[in-house]
MARSEVEX-58109 format. One line per field, with one value per residue: chain; y negated, x, z negated of N, C-alpha, C in turn. Coordinates in steps of 0.2 Angstrom, whole numbers, plus 2048, in hexadecimal, padded with zeros to 3 digits. Each point is the difference from the previous one (the first is absolute). Layout:
# MARSEVEX-58109
chain [A ...]
nv [Y ...]
nu [X ...]
nw [Z ...]
cav [Y ...]
cau [X ...]
caw [Z ...]
cv [Y ...]
cu [X ...]
cw [Z ...]
This chain:
# MARSEVEX-58109
chain [A A A A A A A A A A A A A A A A A A A A A A A A A A A A A A A A A A A A A A A A A A A A A A A A A A A A A A A A A A A A A A A A A A A A A A A A A A A A A A A A A A A A A A A A A A A A A A A A A A A A A A A A A A A A A A A A A A A A A A A A]
nv [81E 801 804 7FA 802 800 7FA 802 7F9 7FE 804 7F9 7FD 803 7FB 7FE 7FF 7FC 801 7FA 802 800 806 802 800 806 800 806 7FE 804 7FD 7FF 801 803 7FA 7FD 7FC 802 800 805 802 7FB 802 806 800 803 801 7FB 803 802 805 800 805 7FC 7FA 803 803 7FA 7FC 805 7FF 806 7FE 806 801 7FC 802 7FB 800 7FC 800 7FF 7FB 7FB 801 7FC 7FB 803 7FE 802 7F9 802 805 805 807 802 801 806 7FF 806 7FD 7F9 800 7FE 7FA 800 7FC 804 7FA 7FF 805 7FE 7FA 805 7FB 805 801 7FC 803 7FA 804 806 7FD 804 804 7FC 805 7FF 801 804]
nu [826 7FC 803 801 7FA 802 800 7FA 800 806 800 7FE 804 7FE 7FC 803 7FA 803 7FA 800 7FC 806 7FD 805 7FB 802 801 7FF 803 7FF 805 7FF 806 7FD 801 7FA 804 804 7FB 800 801 802 807 800 7FC 802 7FA 7FF 805 7FE 802 806 800 7FB 804 805 7FC 7FD 805 802 7FA 800 7FE 7FD 807 7FD 800 802 7FD 804 7FA 802 7FC 804 801 805 7FE 805 7FC 7FC 801 805 7FE 7FE 801 7F9 803 7FF 7FF 803 802 800 803 805 7FF 806 805 801 802 7FB 7FD 801 7FF 7FC 7FC 7FC 802 7FB 7FB 800 7FD 803 806 7FD 805 802 7FE 807 7FE 802]
nw [790 805 804 803 803 806 804 7FF 802 7FD 7FB 7FF 7FD 7FA 7FE 7FA 7FF 7FC 7FE 7FE 7FC 7FD 7FF 804 804 801 806 803 805 805 804 806 801 806 804 800 802 7FB 7FB 804 7FA 802 7FF 800 7FC 7FB 7FD 7FC 7FC 7FA 804 800 7FC 7FE 800 7FE 7FC 800 7FF 7FC 7FE 803 806 7FF 7FF 804 806 805 805 803 803 806 7FE 801 806 7FE 804 803 804 7FB 7FF 7FD 804 7FC 800 7FF 7FA 7FE 7F9 800 7FB 802 806 7FC 803 804 801 806 802 7FC 804 807 7FE 7FE 802 802 7FA 7FD 800 802 803 802 802 804 7FF 805 803 802 807 805]
cav [7FC 804 7FC 7FD 802 7FA 7FE 805 7FE 7FE 803 7FC 801 7FE 7FB 800 7F9 800 7FA 7FD 7FB 7FA 802 806 806 801 805 802 802 802 7FF 801 7FA 7FC 7FC 802 800 806 807 802 801 7F9 800 804 7FF 802 7FC 800 805 7FE 804 801 807 801 7FD 805 806 7FE 7FF 806 804 800 806 806 7FE 802 7FD 7FF 7FE 7FB 802 7FB 800 7FB 7FF 7F9 7FF 7FE 7F9 7FB 7FE 802 804 807 805 801 807 801 805 806 801 7FC 7FC 7FA 7FE 7FB 800 806 7FD 800 807 802 7FC 802 7FA 803 807 803 7FD 7FB 801 806 801 806 7FF 801 805 7FE 805 806]
cau [7FF 801 803 7FB 801 801 7F9 7FD 7FF 806 805 805 801 7FA 803 7FB 7FE 7FE 7FB 800 7FA 802 7FE 804 7FD 803 7FD 805 7FE 805 7FE 805 805 7FF 7FB 7FA 802 805 7FE 7F9 7FB 7FE 802 7FD 801 7FB 7FE 804 7FF 802 806 804 7FF 7FA 801 804 7FC 7FC 804 803 7FB 7FF 7FC 805 804 7FD 803 7FB 803 7FC 800 7FE 7F9 7FF 805 7FF 803 807 801 7FE 805 800 7FB 802 7FB 7FE 800 7FB 802 7FB 7FD 7FB 7FD 803 803 805 804 804 807 801 802 806 806 800 7FE 7FB 802 7FA 7FA 7FD 7F9 7FF 806 804 807 800 805 801 803 7FB]
caw [806 806 806 804 807 804 802 804 806 804 7FD 7FD 7F8 7FC 7FB 7FA 7FE 7F9 7FE 7F9 7FF 7FC 7F9 7FE 803 807 805 805 807 804 806 805 7FF 806 800 803 808 802 7FF 804 7FB 7FE 7F9 7FC 7F9 7FB 7FB 7FA 7FB 7FA 7FE 806 802 804 807 804 801 805 806 802 802 808 803 801 806 807 806 805 807 804 807 805 802 805 804 802 806 7FE 803 7FB 7FC 7F8 7FE 801 7FF 7FA 7FD 7FB 7FB 801 7F9 7FE 806 800 806 800 806 800 7FE 7F8 7FE 803 7FD 7F9 7FB 7FB 7FE 7FD 803 7FC 7FD 7FC 7FC 802 803 807 804 806 804 802]
cv [803 7FB 7FE 803 7FA 7FF 805 7FE 7FE 803 7FC 801 7FD 7FB 800 7F8 800 7F9 7FF 7FB 7FA 801 806 806 800 805 801 802 802 7FF 800 7F9 7FC 7FB 802 800 806 807 801 801 7F9 7FF 804 7FF 804 7FB 7FF 805 7FE 803 801 807 801 7FD 804 806 7FE 7FF 806 805 7FF 805 805 7FE 803 7FC 7FF 7FF 7FA 802 7FA 801 7FB 7FE 7F8 7FF 7FD 7F9 7FA 7FF 802 804 807 804 7FF 807 801 805 806 802 7FC 7FB 7F9 7FF 7FB 800 805 7FE 801 807 802 7FD 801 7FA 803 807 804 7FD 7FA 801 806 802 806 7FF 801 804 7FD 805 806 805]
cu [802 804 7FA 801 800 7F8 7FD 7FF 806 806 805 800 7FA 803 7FA 7FE 7FD 7FC 801 7FA 801 7FE 804 7FD 803 7FC 806 7FC 806 7FE 806 805 800 7FA 7FA 801 804 7FD 7F9 7FB 7FD 801 7FC 802 7FB 7FD 804 7FE 803 807 804 7FF 7F9 800 804 7FC 7FB 804 803 7FA 7FF 7FB 805 804 7FE 803 7FA 804 7FB 800 7FD 7F9 7FD 806 7FF 803 807 802 7FE 806 7FF 7FA 803 7FB 7FE 7FF 7FB 803 7FB 7FD 7FB 7FD 803 803 805 803 805 807 802 802 807 806 800 7FF 7FC 803 7FA 7FA 7FD 7F9 7FF 806 804 806 7FF 805 800 803 7FC 800]
cw [806 806 805 807 805 802 805 807 804 7FD 7FC 7F8 7FD 7FB 7FB 7FF 7F9 7FE 7F9 800 7FC 7F8 7FE 803 807 804 805 807 804 808 805 800 806 800 803 808 802 7FF 803 7FB 7FD 7F8 7FB 7F8 7FB 7FC 7FA 7FB 7FA 7FE 807 802 804 807 804 802 806 807 804 803 808 802 801 806 806 805 805 807 803 807 804 802 805 804 803 807 7FF 803 7FB 7FB 7F9 7FE 801 7FF 7F8 7FE 7FA 7FB 801 7F9 7FE 805 800 807 800 807 7FF 7FE 7F9 7FE 803 7FD 7F8 7FB 7FB 7FE 7FE 804 7FC 7FD 7FB 7FC 802 804 807 803 807 804 801 7FB]
């Protein structure tokens, strides 16, 4: 049994879900411990596998460890209430509010899973 990597989207701990069909057959899936609201990956989870080892292998599979940067693409009018600049991932084009990146709410791009590099 291998060690579980953290969630590829938020870095939270991974949890094991065990399914029992009532006839003694089990399946295993692994997902993020955070709720759908708290994980930018919308609660990522593997499909169910017959063995724990296969579920771990799938969960730990990652795109080659890669990084991305978010660059401001739309400057919002600062007088608009609760609006901020829009930034875009340079790896996949995903857009979000700049505040999510600056405040490090996202540690990984919610779309492509690349680790976000912050700073110059």
